[in-house]
N, C-alpha and C positions, 0 to 999 in steps of 0.2 A: 127661837125655834130650833129644835134638836134634830140633826140629820141622822138618820138611821142607816148604818152601813149594812149592805146585804151580806148574808152568810156566805162564807167561802169554805170549800171543802179542803181537807188537809192536802190532797193531791195538788190543788191549785196553788197553795201556799208554798209547797216544796218546789214547785216549778218556778215560781216567781223569785224565789230566793237564791237560785243557782246562778253560777257564773259571776262572782263578785265584781270584777273590773268592768269598766265601761266598754272595753273592746269585747270582752266575753259576752256582755249583754247584747251588743250589736250582733255578734255571731249567732247567739241563741235566738235572736229575733228572726234570723233567716232560717235557722234550723228547726225551731219548734213547730212551724207549720208542716214539716215533713213527717211528724210523728205518726200521723194517720196513715202513712204509706204501708206500714207493717201492722197487720191486724193479729188479733189473738193474744195468747199468753206472751208476756214480755214485749208487747208491742211498744210500750213507752220507752223501755230501755234501748231496744234495737233502733227505734226511730230517732233516738238522740245520739247514741254512741257512733253509729255507722257514719252519718254525715260529718260528725266532729272529727272522726279519724281521717276521713277523706280530706277535710279542710286543712288539718294540720300537716298531713303528708304532702299536700300540694304546696304549702308554704315552705316546708323543709326542702323540697325539690328545687323550687325557684331560688331559694337562698343559696343552696349549694352550687348551682350552676352560675350564679352571679359571682361567687367567690373565685371561680376558675377563670374568669375573664381577665385579660391583662390590664393592669392599673398603671403601668409605667409609661404609656404613650403620652407624648406631649404634643400640643398643637404647634404648628410651625411658627406661630406668632408669640409663643410663650418663651420666657427666658430659660435656657437649658440649665443654668446654675441655680435657679430658684427652686426651692423645695416645695413651695406652695402651689397647689393646682390653680389653673386659670379659671376664675369663677364664671367667665363667659362661655366656656367650652361645653358643648352638649355631650352628655354621657353616651350618645349613640354615634359620635363622630368616628369611632374606630370601625364600626360596622359599615358606615357610609363610605369610608375610605377603601375598604375591601371591595365594595360593590362597584366603585368607579373603575377599578382595574379590570372588570369583566368586559367581554365583548358587548356591544350595544344591544344586540338582539337578546342575549342571555340576561342582561341586566333588566331589560324591559319585561322579560318573563317573570323574574323574581319580584320586581316591584309591582307588577300588575297581574295578579293571578287570574283575572277574567280575560281569557284569551279570545273569546268570541262572543259578540253581542247579537248574533243572528244576522240574517240577510239585511242589507241596507235597503230601506224602502223609500219610495217616492210618493208624491201626492196622487190622489185619484185623478186629478186633472191631467197630470203628466202621463198617467197610464192611458187615458182616453186619447191624448195626442199621439202617443206611440202606436196605439192600436189603429188609429185613423190613418197613419202613414202606410199601412199595409194594403190599402185599396188599389185597384188597377189604375186609378188616377195618378197616384204617386209612383207606383211600380213602373208604369210606362215612361214617366219622366226620368226615372233613374236609368232605364235602359238607353234612352236618348243621350243622357250625359255620358254614359260609358262608351257608346258607339255611335256618335253623331254622323249623319249623312253629310257629305260634301261632294259636290259635283266632280271636282278634280282630285281632291285629297283622299276622300273615303267614299267612293261611289256605291259601295255595298253596305254602308251604314244605315241606321234606323232613321227614317224620315219622320220628322215631328209634325203630326197633324192633330195634336191634342191640346197644346197650349195656345191661348188666345194672344198671339203676337202678330205684328204686322211689320214685316222686315224690309220690304223692298223700296221704301221711299226715303231711307235715311240720308241718302246723298243729295237730295233735292235742296235741303236747307244750305248745305255747304257750297253747292254750285251757285246758289243765289246770293251768297254772302262771301265772296272771295276775300274781302278785306279782313274777315275774321280768321282766315287761314294763316298760320304762322309756320307751317311745316309742309314738306313735299307730300306727306300723307294727309289727305283731306280729312281723316278722322281725328287727327291731332289738332284740335281746335280749342282756342281759348277766346272767350268773349272779351270785348273791351271792358266789361264790368268786372271781369275776374282778376282784379288786382288784389294783392294781399290785404291792403287796407279795407277793401270792400267786403271781404269774406272771413276775416280773422276775428271778428267780434260777434257777440250775441245779437241775433235779430229775432223778430217776432216768430215764435214757433208756428203760428197759424198762418204765416205768409206775409210777405211785403205787400204794401198797398199797390205798388207798381205792377207786381205780378198778378195780383187779384184783378186789377183793371184790365190787364192783357188777357187773362183767362176769361173774364166776363165777355170781352169782345170776341174771343175765339168761340165761346159757347153760342153766342148770337149768330156767328157765321155758320156754325155747324147746324143750327136750326133754321138756316136760310133767313135770318133776321126777323123771324116771326115773333120773337120776344126779346126784350131788352133786360139783361141781367144786371142787378145792382151789386157792385163789388163789395159793398159793406155787408152783404148777406152771405158772403163766401168765407169758408174756412178751408184752408189748404192742408192736405195730409199726405203722408208718404204712401200713396197708392190707394186704389179703391178698396182693398181688403181692410186697411186701417179706417177708412171712412165708414164702412158698414159696421165695423166693430164699435167705433165711437158712437154711432147712432143707436146701436143695440144697447150700449151702456146707458145712454141718455134716456131712452124711451121705455125700457123694461127692466124689471128686477130679476134676480136669479129665481128660476122656477116659473117665470112667465114665458109666453111663447109668441111667435109670429106665424101667421099663415103664409105659406109659400106655394103658389100653383106650380105643378110639376108637369113635364120635366123642367128642371131649373139648373142654374149654374152649380157645378160640383163644388165650387169654392165656398158656398154658403155654410156648409157644415163646419168648415174651419173658421170662417170670418165671424159668424154669429155665435157659435156654441162653445168654442174651445176655452175662451177666457172669461166670457161674461156670465156663463151659467144660464143663458137664455136658450130656450128650446125652439125647435122648428116643427110645425105641423104641416105635413105635405098634403096638398089638395090635388088629387090626380086629374089631369086632362087627358082625353083619349084621342086616338088617331081618327076615329069616326067623326069627331068634331074638328078635325085638323089641328088638334091640340090647343084649341081656343079656350079661354077662361069661361067657366060656367058660374054665374052668380048664385044659382041654386045650390051647386055643390059647395061653393064657398060658405054660404049661409048654413048648410048642414054641418060642415066641419066646425064652424064657430060654435054652434049649439052643442055638438057632441063634446067639444073641449070644455065648454062651460059645465056640462053635466059631470065631467070627470074632475072638476075643481081646478081646471087650468085657466088662468086668466090670459086672454088674448090681448096683446098690446098694439098689434099692428099687422099690416100685410106688406110683403115685399114683392115687388114686380120688376120686370126688366122690359125696357123699350128702347130699341128693338129687343125682341125676346131672345134670351140665351137658354137653349141652344137652337131653337127652331128658326130664328131670323124673322119672325112675324112682327109686323108693326101694329101697335095698338091704335085704334081709331079714337076720335073724340068721344064717340058714344061709349066705348069701353072705359075711357078715363072718367067720364061723368058717372057711369054706373059704379065704378070703384070708389069715387069720392062720396057718393050717396051712401054706399055700404059702410064706409068708414065713419061717416057722420052719425048714421043710425046706430052703429055698434060702439060709438065712442072710442075709436082706435085711430092709429096713425097710418100714413101711407109713405113707404119708402120706395121711391121710383129710381131704379138703377138705369141711368141713361148714358152709360160709358161708351156706347157705340153710336151716339147721335150723329156724329159726323161721317159715319161709314154706311150710309144708306146707298146701296148699289143698284137697286131696281129702277129701271127707267120709269119715271112718273111716280115712284114711291114717295109717299108723304109722311114725314115724321112729325108727330105732334108731341111737344114737350108738356109735362104736367104743369110747368110754370106758365105756359101759354093759356091753359084752361083756367088757372087761378087768376091770371091777370084780366081775362076777358069776362069772367063771371063774378057778379057781385055777391051772390049768396053762398059762395064756397067758403068753408072754414079753412082759412089759409094756414093757420098754425098747426094743422095736422099734416101738412105736406112737406116732405124732405127729399131733395134730389141729390143724386150722386153722379158726378161726371169725372172722367179720367182722361187726362191729356196723353197718358202713355199709350192709349189704344189708337186714337185717331191720328196722333202725331208720329206714330211708329217709334217713340222713345220709351220703350218699356223699361229700359235700365234706369231711367231717370225717376221713375216711380213718383208721379205727381198726380194727385186727384183732388177733388173739391167736394165739400158739402155745401149745398145751397138750401137754406131753410128760411121760412117765413116766421119762425118761432124764435123770439129773442132769447128765451131761456135756454133753448137747445143750442143756439149759437154761442152763448156765454159759456156753457159747460164744455162745448166742443173745443173752444179756443184754449181752455185750460188743459184738456185732455191731449191736445196735439203735442204737448211737451214730451209725451212718450212716443210719438211718431211724427216728428217734424220733417219737412222737406229741407234738405241741406242747403246752406247758403250758396255754394257754387252752382247747384242745380237751379235755384231760384234766379240767379243772375243770368245764367245761360238761357233759361226759358224766356226771361224778359227780352233778351236780345233776339231770340228766335221768333217769337210770336207777336212782337209789337209792330211788325210791318204788315199792314192790312193787305197789300198786294200779294205778299208771299203767302199769307194765310189763305186767301181766296184761291190762289193757284194750287196750293198744296191740297186743300180739301177736294177741289175739282179733280186733280190728278189721282188722288187716292181712290175716289169713287169710280173713276173710269177703269183703273187697274183691277179693283175688286170685281167689277162687273165682268171683265174679260176672263179672269181666272175662274170665277164662279161658273160662268157659262160653259167653259171648256170642261171643268171637272164634272158638273152635273151631266153634261152630254156623254162623257166617257163612261160614267157609272151606269147611265141608262142603257148604253150599248152592252154592258155586262149583265143586265137584268136587275140592276139596283136602282130603285126609285128614291127620290128625295122630295121632301115637302117644299113648298114654295118659300124661298127665303128672300126677303126684301132688304134686310140690313144686317150689319154685324159681320163677323168673320167665319160663320159656320154654315154648313149644310147638314140637315138632319136626315141621315140615310137609313132606309129600310132594308136591313140585311136578314130578315127573318127567313128568307128562302135558303140561306146558306147554313142555318143552324141544324145540328143533329137532333136536337129536341127543343120544343117550345117551352123553355124554362130559363131561369137565371143561370143555371149551370150550363145549359147549351150556349147562352150568350157569352159567358166567360170562356168557354172552350173556343168559340169563334174569335174572340178577342186575342186569345193566346196564339191562334194561327196567324192572325193579321200581324201580331208583333214579332213572332219567332220565325214564321215561314215567309210572310210578305215583307217583314221588317218595316212595318208601318205602325206608328203609335197613334191610335184613335181612342176616343173615350166611350166605353159601353154605356148604354142608357141607364143601367142600374146605378151608376155613379151620379147620374142626374135625377135619380129617384123616379124614373119612368116605370109605370106598372106593367107596361107591355114589353116583354123581352124581344131583343133583336134589333133595336134602334141604336144607332151610333152617331156621336157628334164628330164631324170631320172639319177641322179648322183649315180652310183653304188659303187664308191670308199669309200663311208661312211660305207659300209656293210662288215661284215665278212661272211664267207661261212655259218655259222650257222644262220645268219639273213635272208638269201634268202628265205627259206621256210616260214618264218613269213610274209615277204612282199607278197609272192604269195597268202597266205591265205587272206590277207587283200584286195589285188586286186581282188581276186575271189569274195569276199563279195560285192565289188562295182559293178562288172560285173552282179551279180545276181540282185542287186537292180535296175540296168539300164534296165534289160530285163523284170522285173516284172511289 
């Protein structure tokens, strides 16, 4: 078969025959496509000659400059009597030697021409955390840290009525355990178990079984022995915030949500949302209903979230309620469990104030009691949080517990406590502190009596100033109605009043907006921080704010 070669024009032949050498051919391969840049008469000539001239001029310029560079420099390692160059020497060593003599900052400029890469950015999660720290909840805490009240040392300082701390029983354990004291200062205490051999090695991050057993006994005492807690169903964590975060991680994926009746703890925004990506849908309760949970409103919030494409994975409750101090009845708990079963969601029951029921005749009912006494309850949906730091007044020890009936949740939680374990010294100290049943019984009884006295005095004093509070049966708070002191019935008016309380009265309280209360003018006041001697001081400061609001 004969191959027919296509016809070529004379112009094409003359172009392909130019530039005889291999290097010329390579250069022309780069240059020939530029011929079309110049159009019209002489376009072929100009399109070839101008790029060639530029190419050869550039080669001449580079060659000339290279000749002017010094060739006589030798490396320090080469023989000075040898005439042959060192084959291992880089041809740029002369330039590098000159640069090393420059100041550090100038050499960095010459070696790195990109002086600025723009502003350093953080993750969106970090941005949310920083923004969340601007709320009155954290601003008030900062003021207290900068100017804390002290009866003798700083009597004009800011009185802390915002944080949930219980200060005034810390010495009871030391006075009951004199053999533990090794110093004239009763706070400088080391337990018998706090020897170096006992705390210097790794221990289970989810808690020693000895401490779990002691915690289970303390929880039973806090609930007046209405329920027996199984130590094997406990997972210990470094505080209630870590416990809530771990449960959020176990029960929901990023983008899912929990229902939370409000007003609620201001810490939930931090504990649930910051790192897990789980959202909260606030379900408002109103003062007309004494801020009690409405199952109708819960059901409406669930279906509205479902229409928006948000998957609800659980409901978070507090018992006693934070911030109102309300105790949930058995009927409330049964209704919540039925709601969870029908909607196929979980229940997280926050019972960190179970041992701080201060109302005479107040009956606390744990979710564990309902689960134990009812056969038809879906146990695996129920998860309880308890915090020793609250009832024991040991907030600095930061020890809380997850109690769950779901083995998968327990298994995952045990692994996750690696990120938030209770320290070994803390565990051994607590084992020594709460393993004595007589001490635990007396401690809980004394704590309740003191809370009752302080709460009664505070509410009475506020009422004399025209400030009413809801009925609180347990916990560290009273929920105070200060709507009559606001300049306007709005969130702005509430923040203005909070500023006066903080800056004029020097009292740090939590505005209701931080608790997601939809009615402006309500404030959370933590009375457990006070001694009975402090109550008149607080009343004088509140009176000062009331007078400034009326003038």
